[in-house]
C-alpha positions as CSV (number, residue, x, y, z in Angstrom):
1,Q,28.5,-29.4,-1.8
2,A,26.8,-26.3,-0.6
3,S,28.2,-24.3,-3.6
4,E,26.7,-26.8,-6.0
5,A,23.3,-26.3,-4.4
6,V,23.7,-22.5,-4.7
7,E,24.7,-22.8,-8.3
8,A,21.7,-25.0,-9.1
9,E,19.4,-22.5,-7.3
10,L,20.9,-19.6,-9.3
11,A,20.5,-21.6,-12.6
12,A,16.9,-22.2,-11.8
13,L,16.3,-18.6,-10.9
14,E,17.9,-17.4,-14.2
15,Q,15.8,-19.9,-16.1
16,E,12.6,-18.6,-14.5
17,L,13.7,-15.0,-15.1
18,G,14.4,-15.8,-18.8
19,A,11.0,-17.4,-19.2
20,G,9.3,-14.4,-17.6
21,A,11.1,-11.9,-19.8
22,G,9.6,-13.5,-23.0
23,G,6.1,-12.8,-21.8
24,G,5.5,-16.1,-20.2
25,G,4.9,-15.0,-16.6
26,R,4.6,-11.3,-16.4
27,R,1.6,-9.3,-17.6
28,G,1.1,-5.5,-17.6
29,V,-1.9,-3.8,-16.1
30,L,-3.2,-2.8,-19.6
31,L,-3.0,-6.4,-20.7
32,L,-4.9,-7.5,-17.7
33,W,-7.5,-4.8,-18.3
34,R,-7.9,-5.8,-21.9
35,D,-7.8,-9.6,-21.6
36,S,-9.4,-10.3,-18.2
37,P,-12.8,-8.6,-17.9
38,S,-13.3,-10.3,-14.5
39,L,-10.3,-8.4,-13.1
40,R,-11.4,-5.0,-14.3
41,L,-13.4,-4.1,-11.2
42,P,-10.7,-5.2,-8.7
43,L,-8.1,-3.2,-10.7
44,L,-10.4,-0.2,-10.8
45,N,-11.0,-0.5,-7.0
46,A,-7.2,-0.8,-6.3
47,A,-6.5,2.3,-8.4
48,A,-9.3,4.3,-6.8
49,M,-8.0,3.5,-3.3
50,M,-4.5,4.6,-4.3
51,V,-5.7,7.8,-5.8
52,G,-7.9,8.4,-2.7
53,Q,-5.0,8.0,-0.4
54,Q,-2.9,10.5,-2.4
55,L,-5.8,13.0,-2.6
56,S,-6.5,12.7,1.2
57,G,-3.2,14.4,1.8
58,I,-2.0,12.1,4.6
59,N,1.3,11.5,2.9
60,A,2.0,15.2,2.9
61,V,1.0,15.5,6.6
62,F,3.5,12.9,7.6
63,Y,6.2,14.2,5.3
64,Y,5.9,17.8,6.4
65,S,4.7,17.1,10.0
66,T,7.8,18.6,11.7
67,T,7.4,21.8,9.6
68,F,3.7,21.9,10.4
69,F,4.3,21.5,14.1
70,S,7.1,24.0,14.1
71,S,4.9,26.6,12.3
72,A,2.1,25.9,14.8
73,G,4.4,27.0,17.6
74,L,5.1,23.6,19.3
75,D,8.2,23.7,21.5
76,S,9.3,20.3,20.2
77,P,8.0,19.7,16.7
78,V,9.8,16.3,16.6
79,A,7.7,15.2,19.6
80,G,4.6,16.3,17.6
81,T,5.7,14.2,14.7
82,L,6.3,11.2,17.0
83,L,2.9,11.6,18.5
84,A,1.2,11.8,15.1
85,S,3.1,8.6,14.1
86,A,2.1,6.9,17.3
87,V,-1.6,7.7,16.6
88,N,-1.1,6.3,13.1
89,V,0.3,3.0,14.5
90,L,-2.5,2.8,17.1
91,A,-5.1,3.3,14.3
92,M,-3.5,0.6,12.3
93,L,-3.6,-1.8,15.2
94,A,-7.2,-1.0,15.9
95,S,-8.2,-1.5,12.2
96,S,-6.3,-4.8,12.1
97,A,-8.4,-6.0,15.1
98,M,-11.6,-4.7,13.5
99,M,-10.8,-6.5,10.2
100,E,-11.2,-9.8,12.0
101,C,-14.7,-8.8,13.2
102,A,-16.2,-6.7,10.5
103,G,-14.2,-7.8,7.4
104,R,-12.1,-5.8,5.0
105,R,-14.9,-5.0,2.6
106,R,-17.1,-3.3,5.2
107,L,-14.2,-1.4,6.7
108,L,-13.1,-0.2,3.2
109,L,-16.6,0.9,2.4
110,V,-17.0,2.8,5.7
111,G,-13.6,4.4,5.2
112,I,-14.3,5.5,1.7
113,G,-17.7,6.8,2.7
114,G,-16.1,8.8,5.5
115,M,-13.6,10.3,3.0
116,F,-16.3,11.1,0.6
117,L,-18.4,12.9,3.2
118,S,-15.5,14.9,4.6
């Protein structure tokens, strides 16, 4: 009985997957840009935020943090990496709490403004 339910679920998933492959459900970003003028600004905002994150260099800081702290002369570069990661988590928790009060839009605008000024 359970295997029949699993088989029915798999058949339904395969049917949905087949419908999506024919262009029924999935759309590319370029099609969204071309066919949906109301989505152009949100797409542009999302792309700008992703580019801004890459250009800020924070990914490189976390990736090479142990090397940075070792070159800086820290006795325990792993502890420095853990401290930097802890600060990142605490900032995320603080921003999550602030989102409830100030809202996402205001926090994004303030963050982008700060990145622009720095």
